[in-house]
OpenMM code with the backbone's topology and positions (N, CA, C; nanometers):
from openmm import Vec3, app, unit

residues = "UNK UNK UNK UNK UNK UNK UNK UNK UNK UNK UNK UNK UNK UNK UNK UNK UNK UNK UNK UNK UNK UNK UNK UNK UNK UNK UNK UNK UNK UNK UNK UNK UNK UNK UNK UNK UNK UNK UNK UNK UNK UNK UNK UNK UNK UNK UNK UNK UNK UNK UNK UNK UNK UNK UNK UNK UNK UNK UNK UNK UNK UNK UNK UNK UNK UNK UNK UNK UNK UNK UNK UNK UNK UNK UNK UNK UNK UNK UNK UNK UNK UNK UNK UNK UNK UNK UNK UNK UNK UNK UNK UNK UNK UNK UNK UNK UNK UNK UNK UNK UNK UNK UNK UNK UNK UNK UNK UNK UNK UNK UNK UNK UNK UNK UNK UNK UNK UNK UNK UNK UNK UNK UNK UNK UNK UNK UNK UNK UNK UNK UNK UNK UNK UNK UNK UNK UNK UNK UNK UNK UNK UNK UNK UNK UNK UNK UNK UNK UNK UNK UNK UNK UNK UNK UNK UNK UNK UNK UNK UNK UNK UNK UNK UNK UNK UNK UNK UNK UNK UNK UNK UNK UNK UNK UNK UNK UNK UNK UNK UNK UNK UNK".split()
positions = [
    Vec3(0.0608, -0.1040, 0.0444),
    Vec3(0.0318, -0.0049, -0.0044),
    Vec3(0.0899, 0.1201, -0.0118),
    Vec3(0.0173, 0.2070, -0.0704),
    Vec3(0.1223, 0.3509, -0.0491),
    Vec3(0.0741, 0.4665, 0.0061),
    Vec3(0.1229, 0.5127, 0.0499),
    Vec3(0.0800, 0.6837, 0.1318),
    Vec3(0.0257, 0.7844, 0.0665),
    Vec3(-0.0464, 0.7815, 0.1067),
    Vec3(-0.1677, 0.8937, 0.0244),
    Vec3(-0.2235, 1.0038, 0.1455),
    Vec3(-0.1267, 1.1103, 0.1750),
    Vec3(-0.1249, 1.2318, 0.2668),
    Vec3(-0.3172, 1.2703, 0.2431),
    Vec3(-0.3636, 1.2636, 0.0960),
    Vec3(-0.5013, 1.3422, 0.0897),
    Vec3(-0.5703, 1.2542, 0.2149),
    Vec3(-0.5529, 1.1122, 0.2723),
    Vec3(-0.6602, 1.0920, 0.3813),
    Vec3(-0.5596, 1.0808, 0.5233),
    Vec3(-0.4868, 1.1381, 0.5577),
    Vec3(-0.4062, 1.2581, 0.6293),
    Vec3(-0.4831, 1.3297, 0.7526),
    Vec3(-0.5845, 1.3379, 0.9123),
    Vec3(-0.6384, 1.4396, 0.9165),
    Vec3(-0.5788, 1.3818, 1.1060),
    Vec3(-0.5880, 1.4711, 1.1748),
    Vec3(-0.5281, 1.5253, 1.3323),
    Vec3(-0.5978, 1.4133, 1.4271),
    Vec3(-0.7131, 1.3790, 1.3653),
    Vec3(-0.8009, 1.2637, 1.4263),
    Vec3(-0.8759, 1.3449, 1.5648),
    Vec3(-0.8616, 1.2876, 1.6556),
    Vec3(-0.8988, 1.3687, 1.7677),
    Vec3(-0.8033, 1.5019, 1.8337),
    Vec3(-0.6622, 1.5433, 1.7773),
    Vec3(-0.6207, 1.6047, 1.8573),
    Vec3(-0.6175, 1.7170, 1.8702),
    Vec3(-0.6664, 1.8257, 1.9185),
    Vec3(-0.6797, 1.9321, 1.9658),
    Vec3(-0.5499, 2.0317, 2.0167),
    Vec3(-0.5160, 2.1256, 1.9324),
    Vec3(-0.3985, 2.1884, 1.9427),
    Vec3(-0.4953, 2.3274, 2.1005),
    Vec3(-0.5627, 2.3368, 2.0693),
    Vec3(-0.6089, 2.4867, 2.1409),
    Vec3(-0.7292, 2.5383, 2.0909),
    Vec3(-0.7864, 2.6292, 2.1634),
    Vec3(-0.8795, 2.7357, 2.1399),
    Vec3(-0.8496, 2.7895, 1.9820),
    Vec3(-0.9177, 2.8787, 1.8758),
    Vec3(-0.8899, 2.8622, 1.7808),
    Vec3(-0.7785, 2.9991, 1.7929),
    Vec3(-0.8240, 3.1064, 1.8542),
    Vec3(-0.8847, 3.2086, 1.9043),
    Vec3(-0.7603, 3.2224, 1.9118),
    Vec3(-0.7347, 3.1499, 2.0652),
    Vec3(-0.5887, 3.1091, 2.1598),
    Vec3(-0.4258, 3.0898, 2.0553),
    Vec3(-0.4794, 2.9788, 1.8832),
    Vec3(-0.3647, 2.9574, 1.8292),
    Vec3(-0.3300, 3.0874, 1.7847),
    Vec3(-0.4533, 3.1595, 1.7155),
    Vec3(-0.4189, 3.2496, 1.6293),
    Vec3(-0.3579, 3.3628, 1.6741),
    Vec3(-0.3717, 3.4136, 1.7946),
    Vec3(-0.3274, 3.5138, 1.8896),
    Vec3(-0.1578, 3.4641, 1.8925),
    Vec3(-0.1415, 3.3853, 1.9964),
    Vec3(-0.0420, 3.3688, 2.0239),
    Vec3(0.1097, 3.3565, 1.8698),
    Vec3(-0.0153, 3.2515, 1.7873),
    Vec3(0.0741, 3.2422, 1.5936),
    Vec3(0.1218, 3.4070, 1.6438),
    Vec3(0.0721, 3.4894, 1.5870),
    Vec3(0.0912, 3.6858, 1.5941),
    Vec3(0.2509, 3.6842, 1.6899),
    Vec3(0.2068, 3.6778, 1.8928),
    Vec3(0.3360, 3.7103, 1.9835),
    Vec3(0.3916, 3.6051, 1.9176),
    Vec3(0.4373, 3.5079, 1.9042),
    Vec3(0.5305, 3.4417, 1.8699),
    Vec3(0.6256, 3.4715, 1.7675),
    Vec3(0.5535, 3.5385, 1.6713),
    Vec3(0.6008, 3.5690, 1.4910),
    Vec3(0.7140, 3.6624, 1.5706),
    Vec3(0.6352, 3.7786, 1.6097),
    Vec3(0.6863, 3.9076, 1.6453),
    Vec3(0.7660, 3.9433, 1.7096),
    Vec3(0.7433, 3.8508, 1.8674),
    Vec3(0.8490, 3.8530, 1.9744),
    Vec3(0.9531, 3.7799, 2.0090),
    Vec3(0.8824, 3.6478, 1.9802),
    Vec3(0.9497, 3.5318, 2.0344),
    Vec3(1.0398, 3.4862, 1.8321),
    Vec3(1.0352, 3.4734, 1.7752),
    Vec3(1.1276, 3.4431, 1.6677),
    Vec3(1.1717, 3.5613, 1.5564),
    Vec3(1.2243, 3.6280, 1.6300),
    Vec3(1.1942, 3.8098, 1.5708),
    Vec3(1.3076, 3.7857, 1.5914),
    Vec3(1.4419, 3.8727, 1.5646),
    Vec3(1.5549, 3.9468, 1.5954),
    Vec3(1.5916, 4.0100, 1.6616),
    Vec3(1.4892, 4.1073, 1.6963),
    Vec3(1.4639, 4.2004, 1.8049),
    Vec3(1.5158, 4.0928, 1.9438),
    Vec3(1.6138, 4.1764, 2.0021),
    Vec3(1.6529, 4.1339, 2.1606),
    Vec3(1.4960, 4.1821, 2.2676),
    Vec3(1.4241, 4.1563, 2.2452),
    Vec3(1.3149, 4.2160, 2.3665),
    Vec3(1.3304, 4.1394, 2.4947),
    Vec3(1.3024, 4.1680, 2.5759),
    Vec3(1.3702, 4.1961, 2.6846),
    Vec3(1.3320, 4.0440, 2.7814),
    Vec3(1.3946, 3.9496, 2.8364),
    Vec3(1.3672, 3.8024, 2.8998),
    Vec3(1.2782, 3.8015, 2.9741),
    Vec3(1.2454, 3.8982, 3.1002),
    Vec3(1.1670, 3.8851, 3.1964),
    Vec3(1.0321, 3.9225, 3.0759),
    Vec3(1.0431, 4.0303, 2.9995),
    Vec3(0.8894, 4.0280, 2.9066),
    Vec3(0.7811, 3.9171, 2.8514),
    Vec3(0.9758, 3.8099, 2.7620),
    Vec3(0.9136, 3.7163, 2.6912),
    Vec3(0.8250, 3.6461, 2.8451),
    Vec3(0.9280, 3.5907, 2.9808),
    Vec3(0.8564, 3.5132, 3.0774),
    Vec3(0.7422, 3.5979, 3.0662),
    Vec3(0.7106, 3.6670, 3.0821),
    Vec3(0.6150, 3.7223, 3.1899),
    Vec3(0.5014, 3.7057, 2.9802),
    Vec3(0.5262, 3.6932, 2.9143),
    Vec3(0.4068, 3.6521, 2.7429),
    Vec3(0.3373, 3.4955, 2.7686),
    Vec3(0.4796, 3.4103, 2.8332),
    Vec3(0.4462, 3.2503, 2.8202),
    Vec3(0.3629, 3.2364, 2.9112),
    Vec3(0.3816, 3.2611, 3.0790),
    Vec3(0.3266, 3.3231, 3.1512),
    Vec3(0.2013, 3.3190, 3.0944),
    Vec3(0.1028, 3.4503, 3.0529),
    Vec3(-0.0062, 3.4629, 3.0276),
    Vec3(-0.0642, 3.3793, 2.9118),
    Vec3(0.0455, 3.3023, 2.8582),
    Vec3(-0.0025, 3.2286, 2.7315),
    Vec3(-0.0288, 3.0787, 2.8228),
    Vec3(-0.0033, 3.0871, 2.9592),
    Vec3(-0.0750, 2.8674, 2.9780),
    Vec3(0.1209, 2.8363, 3.0408),
    Vec3(0.2071, 2.8684, 2.9706),
    Vec3(0.3148, 2.8397, 3.0266),
    Vec3(0.3592, 2.8069, 3.1746),
    Vec3(0.4519, 2.7185, 3.2156),
    Vec3(0.5401, 2.7614, 3.4062),
    Vec3(0.6388, 2.8365, 3.3558),
    Vec3(0.6700, 2.9195, 3.4019),
    Vec3(0.7572, 2.9732, 3.3967),
    Vec3(0.9055, 2.9741, 3.5042),
    Vec3(1.0106, 2.9496, 3.5775),
    Vec3(1.0578, 2.9592, 3.6983),
    Vec3(1.1432, 3.0982, 3.6692),
    Vec3(1.1839, 3.0938, 3.7818),
    Vec3(1.2498, 3.2518, 3.7659),
    Vec3(1.4039, 3.2328, 3.6929),
    Vec3(1.4647, 3.3442, 3.6624),
    Vec3(1.5365, 3.3611, 3.4883),
    Vec3(1.5768, 3.2471, 3.4367),
    Vec3(1.4710, 3.2926, 3.3877),
    Vec3(1.4827, 3.2325, 3.2245),
    Vec3(1.5502, 3.3171, 3.1542),
    Vec3(1.6009, 3.2897, 3.0745),
    Vec3(1.7011, 3.2909, 2.9603),
    Vec3(1.6783, 3.2670, 2.8441),
    Vec3(1.6119, 3.3839, 2.7142),
    Vec3(1.5606, 3.2917, 2.5970),
    Vec3(1.5662, 3.4073, 2.4940),
    Vec3(1.6355, 3.3468, 2.4031),
    Vec3(1.7511, 3.4525, 2.2928),
    Vec3(1.6094, 3.4509, 2.1545),
    Vec3(1.7163, 3.5494, 2.0697),
    Vec3(1.5811, 3.5570, 2.0206),
    Vec3(1.6321, 3.4273, 1.8558),
    Vec3(1.4620, 3.4838, 1.7773),
    Vec3(1.4488, 3.4069, 1.6397),
    Vec3(1.4174, 3.2054, 1.7383),
    Vec3(1.4153, 3.2261, 1.8273),
    Vec3(1.3553, 3.1084, 1.9392),
    Vec3(1.1411, 3.0578, 1.8565),
    Vec3(1.1330, 2.9844, 1.8426),
    Vec3(1.0159, 2.9519, 1.7829),
    Vec3(0.9359, 2.8375, 1.9121),
    Vec3(0.8358, 2.8592, 1.9614),
    Vec3(0.7649, 2.7628, 2.0417),
    Vec3(0.5954, 2.7491, 2.0125),
    Vec3(0.5570, 2.6035, 1.9733),
    Vec3(0.4188, 2.5885, 1.8916),
    Vec3(0.3044, 2.5957, 1.9881),
    Vec3(0.3097, 2.5830, 2.0879),
    Vec3(0.2291, 2.6122, 2.1926),
    Vec3(0.2655, 2.6132, 2.3515),
    Vec3(0.2920, 2.7171, 2.3799),
    Vec3(0.3241, 2.7722, 2.5485),
    Vec3(0.2720, 2.7166, 2.6253),
    Vec3(0.1123, 2.6885, 2.6780),
    Vec3(0.0362, 2.5830, 2.7325),
    Vec3(0.0293, 2.4808, 2.7417),
    Vec3(0.1923, 2.4165, 2.6818),
    Vec3(0.1759, 2.2405, 2.6685),
    Vec3(0.3626, 2.2939, 2.6979),
    Vec3(0.3969, 2.4032, 2.7817),
    Vec3(0.5359, 2.3997, 2.8426),
    Vec3(0.5250, 2.4244, 2.9601),
    Vec3(0.6274, 2.3794, 3.0128),
    Vec3(0.6946, 2.3790, 3.1315),
    Vec3(0.8151, 2.3979, 3.1794),
    Vec3(0.9151, 2.5442, 3.2801),
    Vec3(1.0203, 2.5818, 3.2551),
    Vec3(1.0634, 2.6082, 3.4136),
    Vec3(1.2093, 2.5033, 3.4071),
    Vec3(1.2459, 2.5382, 3.6236),
    Vec3(1.2936, 2.6432, 3.5569),
    Vec3(1.4193, 2.7192, 3.7344),
    Vec3(1.4923, 2.7936, 3.7189),
    Vec3(1.5332, 2.8334, 3.6741),
    Vec3(1.5990, 2.9566, 3.6466),
    Vec3(1.8015, 2.9735, 3.5650),
    Vec3(1.7567, 2.8634, 3.4341),
    Vec3(1.6957, 2.8881, 3.3267),
    Vec3(1.6908, 2.7946, 3.1854),
    Vec3(1.7382, 2.8974, 3.1259),
    Vec3(1.8345, 2.8604, 3.0073),
    Vec3(1.8936, 2.8823, 2.8974),
    Vec3(1.8558, 2.8510, 2.7376),
    Vec3(1.7947, 2.9234, 2.6606),
    Vec3(1.6587, 2.8717, 2.5816),
    Vec3(1.7746, 2.9884, 2.4297),
    Vec3(1.8448, 2.9175, 2.3656),
    Vec3(1.9575, 2.9713, 2.2378),
    Vec3(1.8893, 3.0035, 2.1817),
    Vec3(1.9705, 3.0885, 2.0817),
    Vec3(1.9076, 3.1605, 1.9479),
    Vec3(1.8873, 3.0561, 1.8272),
    Vec3(1.7407, 3.0487, 1.8115),
    Vec3(1.7452, 2.9781, 1.7075),
    Vec3(1.6449, 2.8321, 1.7728),
    Vec3(1.5912, 2.8023, 1.8555),
    Vec3(1.5775, 2.6852, 1.9251),
    Vec3(1.3697, 2.7037, 1.8189),
    Vec3(1.3612, 2.5341, 1.8582),
    Vec3(1.2446, 2.5577, 1.7971),
    Vec3(1.1762, 2.4562, 1.8779),
    Vec3(1.0274, 2.4953, 1.9704),
    Vec3(1.0014, 2.3703, 2.0250),
    Vec3(0.9105, 2.3658, 2.0040),
    Vec3(0.8608, 2.2463, 1.9466),
    Vec3(0.7834, 2.1948, 1.8688),
    Vec3(0.7016, 2.1255, 1.9226),
    Vec3(0.6108, 2.1450, 2.1004),
    Vec3(0.5298, 2.1170, 2.1507),
    Vec3(0.3956, 2.0634, 2.1600),
    Vec3(0.3590, 1.9479, 1.9811),
    Vec3(0.2474, 1.9207, 2.0024),
    Vec3(0.1701, 1.8684, 2.0961),
    Vec3(0.2991, 1.7984, 2.1847),
    Vec3(0.2431, 1.7600, 2.3233),
    Vec3(0.3244, 1.8218, 2.4746),
    Vec3(0.3173, 1.8124, 2.5948),
    Vec3(0.4142, 1.8541, 2.6860),
    Vec3(0.5686, 1.8259, 2.6621),
    Vec3(0.6120, 1.9603, 2.7019),
    Vec3(0.7577, 1.9672, 2.7349),
    Vec3(0.7624, 1.9757, 2.8489),
    Vec3(0.8814, 1.9545, 2.9333),
    Vec3(0.9119, 2.0315, 3.0108),
    Vec3(1.0630, 1.9911, 3.0549),
    Vec3(1.1024, 2.1130, 3.0947),
    Vec3(1.2740, 2.1408, 3.0811),
    Vec3(1.2849, 2.1853, 3.2674),
    Vec3(1.3437, 2.1214, 3.3408),
    Vec3(1.3887, 2.1120, 3.4430),
    Vec3(1.4792, 2.2378, 3.4937),
    Vec3(1.5159, 2.3017, 3.6178),
    Vec3(1.6398, 2.3832, 3.6708),
    Vec3(1.7624, 2.3457, 3.6032),
    Vec3(1.7623, 2.4588, 3.5523),
    Vec3(1.9615, 2.4634, 3.5217),
    Vec3(1.9637, 2.4165, 3.3885),
    Vec3(1.8563, 2.4189, 3.3281),
    Vec3(1.8398, 2.3323, 3.1507),
    Vec3(1.9393, 2.4607, 3.0502),
    Vec3(2.0258, 2.4185, 2.9564),
    Vec3(2.0788, 2.4925, 2.8348),
    Vec3(2.0444, 2.3659, 2.7337),
    Vec3(1.9464, 2.4583, 2.6383),
    Vec3(1.8868, 2.4360, 2.5089),
    Vec3(1.9634, 2.4992, 2.4029),
    Vec3(2.0692, 2.4657, 2.3719),
    Vec3(2.1517, 2.5714, 2.2734),
    Vec3(2.1355, 2.5685, 2.1750),
    Vec3(2.1653, 2.6791, 2.1122),
    Vec3(2.1591, 2.7161, 1.9500),
    Vec3(2.0896, 2.6331, 1.8228),
    Vec3(2.0022, 2.6589, 1.7675),
    Vec3(1.8936, 2.5523, 1.6345),
    Vec3(1.9139, 2.4231, 1.6964),
    Vec3(1.8648, 2.4097, 1.8258),
    Vec3(1.8566, 2.2447, 1.8716),
    Vec3(1.7045, 2.2520, 1.8368),
    Vec3(1.6504, 2.1078, 1.8607),
    Vec3(1.4799, 2.1399, 1.8516),
    Vec3(1.4420, 2.0477, 1.9329),
    Vec3(1.3019, 2.0681, 1.9284),
    Vec3(1.2446, 1.9209, 2.0689),
    Vec3(1.1214, 1.9559, 2.0130),
    Vec3(1.1234, 1.8106, 1.9651),
    Vec3(0.9956, 1.7324, 1.8451),
    Vec3(0.9095, 1.6670, 1.8612),
    Vec3(0.8218, 1.7027, 1.9274),
    Vec3(0.6751, 1.5912, 1.9945),
    Vec3(0.5918, 1.5138, 1.9342),
    Vec3(0.6321, 1.6019, 1.8118),
    Vec3(0.5457, 1.4503, 1.7291),
    Vec3(0.5929, 1.4437, 1.6156),
    Vec3(0.5668, 1.3818, 1.5803),
    Vec3(0.6408, 1.2917, 1.4728),
    Vec3(0.4792, 1.2326, 1.3197),
    Vec3(0.5378, 1.0988, 1.2470),
    Vec3(0.4322, 1.0474, 1.1658),
    Vec3(0.4171, 0.8865, 1.1826),
    Vec3(0.3213, 0.8184, 1.1772),
    Vec3(0.3597, 0.6857, 1.1683),
    Vec3(0.3973, 0.6503, 1.0117),
    Vec3(0.4797, 0.6356, 0.9634),
    Vec3(0.5286, 0.6303, 0.8456),
    Vec3(0.4943, 0.4809, 0.7905),
    Vec3(0.4136, 0.3779, 0.8355),
    Vec3(0.3481, 0.2547, 0.8923),
    Vec3(0.1982, 0.2132, 0.7872),
    Vec3(0.1709, 0.3448, 0.8227),
    Vec3(0.0168, 0.3363, 0.7544),
    Vec3(0.0378, 0.4806, 0.6981),
    Vec3(-0.0681, 0.4062, 0.5812),
    Vec3(-0.1041, 0.5033, 0.4297),
    Vec3(-0.2020, 0.6077, 0.4757),
    Vec3(-0.2566, 0.6624, 0.5310),
    Vec3(-0.2905, 0.7897, 0.6052),
    Vec3(-0.1613, 0.8346, 0.7254),
    Vec3(-0.0699, 0.8238, 0.7286),
    Vec3(-0.0068, 0.9285, 0.7652),
    Vec3(-0.0155, 1.0047, 0.9213),
    Vec3(-0.0634, 0.8960, 0.9710),
    Vec3(-0.1396, 0.9707, 1.1328),
    Vec3(-0.0193, 1.0132, 1.2103),
    Vec3(-0.0659, 1.1539, 1.2899),
    Vec3(0.0285, 1.1591, 1.4017),
    Vec3(0.0499, 1.0890, 1.5384),
    Vec3(0.1940, 1.0896, 1.5207),
    Vec3(0.2685, 0.9782, 1.7058),
    Vec3(0.2967, 1.0644, 1.7391),
    Vec3(0.2623, 1.0776, 1.8903),
    Vec3(0.3214, 1.1682, 2.0052),
    Vec3(0.3297, 1.2090, 2.0860),
    Vec3(0.4242, 1.2124, 2.1462),
    Vec3(0.4764, 1.1805, 2.3379),
    Vec3(0.5595, 1.3205, 2.3551),
    Vec3(0.5719, 1.3251, 2.4496),
    Vec3(0.6182, 1.4459, 2.5702),
    Vec3(0.7285, 1.3991, 2.5715),
    Vec3(0.8123, 1.5593, 2.6212),
    Vec3(0.9443, 1.5332, 2.6704),
    Vec3(0.9634, 1.6024, 2.7547),
    Vec3(1.0733, 1.5310, 2.8332),
    Vec3(1.1187, 1.5244, 2.9512),
    Vec3(1.2828, 1.5638, 2.9797),
    Vec3(1.2630, 1.7116, 2.9958),
    Vec3(1.4494, 1.7407, 3.0290),
    Vec3(1.4860, 1.7592, 3.1443),
    Vec3(1.5674, 1.6763, 3.2647),
    Vec3(1.5322, 1.7137, 3.3872),
    Vec3(1.6534, 1.8045, 3.4047),
    Vec3(1.6929, 1.8118, 3.5608),
    Vec3(1.7926, 1.9629, 3.6513),
    Vec3(1.9021, 1.9497, 3.5914),
    Vec3(1.9577, 2.0323, 3.5562),
    Vec3(2.0878, 2.0386, 3.4611),
    Vec3(2.1618, 1.9551, 3.3157),
    Vec3(2.0576, 1.9234, 3.2342),
    Vec3(2.0893, 1.8925, 3.1223),
    Vec3(2.1360, 2.0139, 2.9928),
    Vec3(2.2199, 1.9653, 2.9233),
    Vec3(2.2623, 2.0436, 2.8320),
    Vec3(2.2114, 1.9747, 2.6905),
    Vec3(2.1504, 2.0862, 2.5974),
    Vec3(2.1179, 1.9975, 2.4758),
    Vec3(2.2155, 2.0800, 2.3835),
    Vec3(2.3233, 2.0310, 2.2991),
    Vec3(2.3971, 2.0953, 2.2654),
    Vec3(2.3358, 2.1813, 2.1132),
    Vec3(2.4206, 2.2798, 2.0916),
    Vec3(2.3688, 2.3054, 1.8837),
    Vec3(2.3327, 2.2285, 1.8004),
    Vec3(2.1675, 2.2605, 1.7669),
    Vec3(2.1415, 2.1593, 1.6573),
    Vec3(2.1557, 2.0563, 1.6518),
    Vec3(2.1277, 2.0305, 1.8041),
    Vec3(2.0758, 1.8616, 1.7881),
    Vec3(1.8800, 1.8692, 1.8357),
    Vec3(1.8863, 1.7299, 1.7970),
    Vec3(1.7392, 1.6802, 1.8037),
    Vec3(1.7333, 1.6161, 1.9376),
    Vec3(1.5953, 1.6629, 1.9931),
    Vec3(1.4994, 1.5313, 2.0776),
    Vec3(1.4071, 1.5388, 2.0050),
    Vec3(1.4122, 1.3835, 2.0797),
    Vec3(1.2914, 1.3169, 1.9328),
    Vec3(1.1675, 1.2820, 2.0411),
    Vec3(1.0030, 1.2705, 1.9867),
    Vec3(0.9092, 1.2843, 2.1100),
    Vec3(0.9594, 1.1861, 2.1668),
    Vec3(0.8345, 1.1902, 2.3424),
    Vec3(0.8887, 1.0005, 2.3685),
    Vec3(0.9546, 1.1031, 2.4996),
    Vec3(1.1563, 1.1191, 2.4420),
    Vec3(1.2247, 1.1143, 2.5685),
    Vec3(1.2507, 1.1895, 2.6655),
    Vec3(1.3545, 1.1333, 2.7036),
    Vec3(1.3615, 1.1432, 2.8488),
    Vec3(1.4881, 1.1767, 2.9171),
    Vec3(1.5244, 1.3130, 2.9246),
    Vec3(1.6704, 1.3128, 2.9373),
    Vec3(1.7372, 1.3408, 3.0735),
    Vec3(1.7893, 1.2130, 3.0936),
    Vec3(1.8162, 1.2137, 3.2540),
    Vec3(1.9017, 1.3694, 3.3564),
    Vec3(1.8636, 1.3582, 3.3922),
    Vec3(1.9660, 1.4650, 3.5310),
    Vec3(2.1250, 1.4723, 3.4985),
    Vec3(2.0885, 1.5523, 3.4329),
    Vec3(2.2863, 1.5882, 3.3883),
    Vec3(2.3480, 1.5347, 3.2754),
    Vec3(2.2864, 1.4984, 3.1617),
    Vec3(2.2531, 1.4123, 3.0620),
    Vec3(2.3287, 1.5631, 2.9619),
    Vec3(2.4304, 1.5268, 2.8994),
    Vec3(2.4966, 1.5644, 2.7801),
    Vec3(2.4544, 1.5382, 2.6383),
    Vec3(2.4062, 1.6237, 2.5501),
    Vec3(2.3728, 1.5525, 2.3757),
    Vec3(2.4613, 1.6343, 2.3446),
    Vec3(2.5304, 1.6416, 2.2728),
    Vec3(2.6695, 1.6889, 2.2318),
    Vec3(2.5988, 1.7521, 2.0887),
    Vec3(2.6682, 1.8365, 2.0227),
    Vec3(2.6388, 1.9174, 1.8961),
    Vec3(2.5933, 1.8458, 1.7837),
    Vec3(2.4726, 1.8612, 1.6897),
    Vec3(2.4332, 1.7732, 1.5858),
    Vec3(2.3769, 1.6078, 1.6097),
    Vec3(2.3531, 1.6251, 1.7279),
    Vec3(2.3759, 1.4114, 1.7553),
    Vec3(2.1623, 1.4487, 1.7607),
    Vec3(2.1047, 1.3269, 1.7943),
    Vec3(1.9899, 1.2768, 1.7640),
    Vec3(1.9805, 1.2069, 1.8432),
    Vec3(1.8996, 1.2795, 1.9532),
    Vec3(1.8308, 1.1430, 2.1369),
    Vec3(1.6696, 1.0666, 2.0455),
    Vec3(1.7447, 0.9845, 2.0144),
    Vec3(1.6116, 0.8075, 1.9403),
    Vec3(1.5803, 0.8427, 2.0760),
    Vec3(1.6180, 0.7905, 2.1830),
    Vec3(1.5763, 0.6793, 2.3395),
    Vec3(1.6213, 0.8026, 2.4104),
    Vec3(1.6238, 0.7917, 2.5530),
    Vec3(1.6385, 0.8330, 2.6277),
    Vec3(1.7765, 0.8136, 2.7591),
    Vec3(1.7995, 0.9193, 2.7711),
    Vec3(1.9482, 0.9566, 2.7646),
    Vec3(1.9434, 0.9537, 2.9520),
    Vec3(2.0660, 0.8493, 2.9927),
    Vec3(2.0443, 0.7884, 3.1150),
    Vec3(2.1339, 0.9612, 3.1930),
    Vec3(2.1114, 0.9401, 3.3037),
    Vec3(2.1426, 1.0592, 3.4446),
    Vec3(2.2813, 1.1009, 3.3832),
    Vec3(2.3323, 1.1931, 3.4336),
    Vec3(2.4941, 1.1680, 3.4580),
    Vec3(2.5633, 1.1445, 3.3121),
    Vec3(2.5464, 1.1378, 3.2351),
    Vec3(2.6177, 1.0449, 3.0487),
    Vec3(2.5855, 1.1265, 2.9634),
    Vec3(2.6875, 1.1463, 2.8809),
    Vec3(2.7227, 1.2378, 2.7559),
    Vec3(2.6918, 1.1630, 2.6360),
    Vec3(2.6090, 1.1990, 2.5804),
    Vec3(2.5618, 1.1265, 2.4343),
    Vec3(2.5845, 1.1919, 2.3228),
    Vec3(2.6532, 1.1272, 2.1983),
    Vec3(2.7069, 1.1745, 2.0621),
    Vec3(2.6287, 1.0946, 1.9673),
    Vec3(2.6272, 1.1439, 1.8864),
    Vec3(2.5926, 1.1192, 1.6997),
    Vec3(2.4491, 1.0689, 1.6612),
    Vec3(2.4526, 1.0076, 1.5518),
    Vec3(2.3080, 1.0271, 1.4776),
    Vec3(2.2553, 0.8502, 1.4377),
    Vec3(2.1635, 0.7526, 1.5513),
    Vec3(2.1747, 0.8554, 1.6816),
    Vec3(2.2624, 0.7888, 1.8161),
    Vec3(2.2090, 0.9356, 1.8705),
    Vec3(2.2997, 0.9226, 1.9797),
    Vec3(2.3373, 0.8531, 2.0643),
    Vec3(2.4664, 0.7802, 2.0782),
    Vec3(2.4747, 0.6825, 2.2066),
    Vec3(2.5787, 0.7080, 2.3139),
    Vec3(2.6022, 0.7001, 2.3756),
    Vec3(2.6641, 0.7176, 2.5458),
    Vec3(2.8094, 0.7097, 2.5246),
    Vec3(2.8403, 0.7511, 2.5183),
    Vec3(3.0119, 0.7984, 2.5320),
    Vec3(3.0741, 0.8093, 2.6039),
    Vec3(3.0684, 0.8972, 2.7432),
    Vec3(3.1106, 0.8563, 2.8570),
    Vec3(2.9973, 0.9135, 2.9749),
    Vec3(3.0888, 0.8826, 3.1082),
    Vec3(2.9888, 0.9517, 3.2007),
    Vec3(3.0060, 1.0646, 3.2334),
    Vec3(2.9308, 1.1883, 3.2569),
    Vec3(2.9247, 1.3209, 3.3099),
    Vec3(3.0282, 1.3627, 3.4137),
    Vec3(3.1729, 1.4440, 3.4405),
    Vec3(3.1964, 1.4615, 3.5356),
    Vec3(3.1413, 1.6155, 3.5764),
    Vec3(3.1403, 1.6847, 3.6881),
    Vec3(3.1723, 1.7935, 3.6900),
    Vec3(3.2426, 1.8276, 3.8037),
    Vec3(3.3347, 1.9323, 3.7547),
    Vec3(3.4573, 1.9780, 3.8870),
    Vec3(3.4363, 2.1099, 3.9607),
    Vec3(3.4345, 2.1503, 4.0444),
    Vec3(3.4952, 2.2553, 4.0740),
    Vec3(3.5965, 2.3862, 4.0117),
] * unit.nanometer
topology = app.Topology()
chain = topology.addChain("A")
for resn in residues:
    res = topology.addResidue(resn, chain)
    for name in ("N", "CA", "C"):
        topology.addAtom(name, app.Element.getBySymbol(name[0]), res)
């Protein structure tokens, strides 16, 4: 059987009220996905106004795309780098002191390529305390990144990352344990 995208439907998936999605689209485009360096506190307040849970001390750079802030939880003292894309059709949770580097992608949605109608396959992402997601890396749907794990530059997390471990490659594999010195 061949893929037939004319049969695709979102099924019973709902992102939220159409008015909210529309207003967020404008805010996301003009504030978050902008090259203008809007103040971090202003961006944090906007995310909260749209239903995100945001801790204190968020640093969120320019050109960041967030699909639905009402499906986003950010802990204290997190960094979100330039051109990060949080494609959160499902819930994304960032623990405290998480760093998402430039151009990284957090993808909670995919498609079931085994079915001709190509339906959504969704899975939330949980990034625990102290995790560093390297520049231009990808975290796939349903992944848990354990406490203080590191996903190196341009790597793809297709399986859960163990705590205090460093992962590299596509798909990412365990390289070594992470050690932090003072």
